[in-house]
C-alpha positions as CSV (number, residue, x, y, z in Angstrom):
1,M,-117.5,146.4,-134.0
2,E,-118.3,144.9,-130.7
3,K,-117.1,146.9,-127.7
4,L,-114.8,145.3,-125.2
5,S,-115.2,145.4,-121.5
6,I,-113.1,148.0,-119.8
7,G,-110.7,145.4,-118.4
8,A,-110.3,143.7,-121.7
9,A,-109.6,147.1,-123.4
10,H,-107.0,147.8,-120.8
11,L,-105.4,144.4,-121.3
12,L,-105.3,144.9,-125.1
13,N,-103.6,148.3,-124.6
14,E,-101.1,146.6,-122.2
15,I,-100.4,143.9,-124.8
16,I,-99.8,146.6,-127.5
17,D,-97.7,148.7,-125.1
18,N,-95.4,145.8,-124.2
19,R,-93.9,144.7,-127.4
20,N,-90.4,143.5,-128.2
21,D,-88.0,144.7,-130.9
22,N,-89.8,142.5,-133.5
23,N,-93.1,144.4,-132.7
24,L,-94.5,141.2,-131.1
25,P,-95.9,141.0,-127.6
26,D,-93.0,140.7,-125.1
27,M,-93.4,137.2,-123.7
28,A,-90.8,137.8,-120.9
29,Y,-93.1,140.6,-119.7
30,W,-96.1,138.3,-119.6
31,D,-94.1,135.5,-118.0
32,N,-93.1,137.9,-115.2
33,R,-96.6,139.3,-115.0
34,F,-98.2,135.9,-114.6
35,K,-95.6,134.8,-112.0
36,R,-96.5,137.9,-109.8
37,M,-100.3,137.5,-110.0
38,T,-102.6,136.5,-107.2
39,V,-105.1,133.8,-107.9
40,D,-108.0,136.3,-108.2
41,A,-106.0,138.6,-110.5
42,D,-105.0,135.5,-112.6
43,D,-108.7,134.5,-113.0
44,V,-109.7,138.0,-114.1
45,T,-106.8,138.3,-116.5
46,R,-107.5,134.9,-118.1
47,S,-111.2,136.0,-118.6
48,Q,-110.0,139.2,-120.2
49,F,-107.7,137.1,-122.5
50,K,-110.6,134.9,-123.4
51,E,-112.7,137.9,-124.3
52,L,-109.9,139.3,-126.6
53,I,-109.5,135.8,-128.2
54,D,-113.2,135.3,-128.7
55,K,-113.5,138.8,-130.3
56,K,-110.6,137.9,-132.6
57,M,-108.4,140.7,-131.2
58,I,-105.4,138.5,-130.3
59,S,-104.3,134.9,-130.7
60,V,-102.6,133.1,-127.8
61,F,-100.8,129.8,-127.5
62,W,-100.5,128.7,-123.9
63,A,-97.7,126.7,-122.3
64,D,-97.0,126.0,-118.6
65,N,-100.3,127.7,-117.8
66,K,-99.3,131.1,-119.1
67,P,-99.2,132.8,-122.6
68,Y,-96.3,131.3,-124.5
69,E,-96.8,133.0,-127.9
70,M,-99.2,135.9,-128.6
71,K,-100.1,137.8,-131.7
72,I,-102.2,141.0,-132.1
73,L,-104.7,140.4,-134.9
74,N,-106.0,143.1,-137.2
75,D,-109.1,143.8,-135.1
76,G,-106.8,144.3,-132.1
77,W,-104.7,146.8,-133.9
78,A,-107.7,148.6,-135.2
79,Y,-109.8,148.6,-132.0
80,D,-108.7,151.9,-130.6
81,A,-109.1,153.8,-133.9
82,D,-112.5,152.0,-134.5
83,T,-113.7,153.0,-131.0
84,K,-112.7,156.6,-131.6
85,R,-114.4,156.7,-135.0
86,E,-117.6,155.2,-133.5
87,E,-117.6,157.7,-130.6
88,A,-117.2,160.6,-133.1
89,K,-120.0,159.2,-135.2
90,E,-122.3,158.9,-132.2
91,K,-121.4,162.5,-131.2
92,T,-122.2,163.8,-134.7
93,E,-125.5,161.9,-134.7
94,K,-126.5,163.5,-131.4
95,Q,-125.5,166.9,-132.6
96,N,-127.5,166.4,-135.8
97,E,-130.5,165.2,-133.8
98,F,-130.3,168.3,-131.6
99,W,-130.2,170.7,-134.6
100,R,-133.1,168.8,-136.3
101,T,-135.2,169.1,-133.2
102,L,-134.3,172.7,-132.7
103,I,-135.2,173.6,-136.4
104,V,-138.5,171.7,-136.2
105,G,-139.3,173.5,-133.0
106,I,-138.6,176.9,-134.5
107,I,-140.6,176.1,-137.6
108,C,-143.6,174.9,-135.5
109,A,-143.4,178.1,-133.4
110,I,-143.4,180.3,-136.5
111,I,-146.3,178.4,-138.0
112,G,-148.1,178.7,-134.7
113,V,-147.5,182.5,-134.6
114,L,-148.6,182.9,-138.2
115,A,-151.7,180.7,-137.7
116,G,-152.6,182.7,-134.6
117,K,-152.4,186.0,-136.6
118,L,-154.5,184.7,-139.5
119,L,-157.3,183.5,-137.2
């Protein structure tokens, strides 16, 4: 799984949080959001939409220079859970590495002490 930029991850959460009764993104919300945006905010938001589209998190059909129809794809729905699972896996790997290093260090110290007493 490819990680999203922070802005794209926030946008994905915003899309998921703003759904209508049919569980689809609320296009009235997005129509209003795009109407209120500054030019700079519009550019940033469009680049974040592009990132989400390129990573197959959402599909978007544009009309009148704003999202007209939007769908959250499987990777978009799974992103948060996948991210948490990856973070937990990385944490476990770091903990395992710590314990391996500690155990090897203790064994080496014991062998050193024993070798010192035998010599």
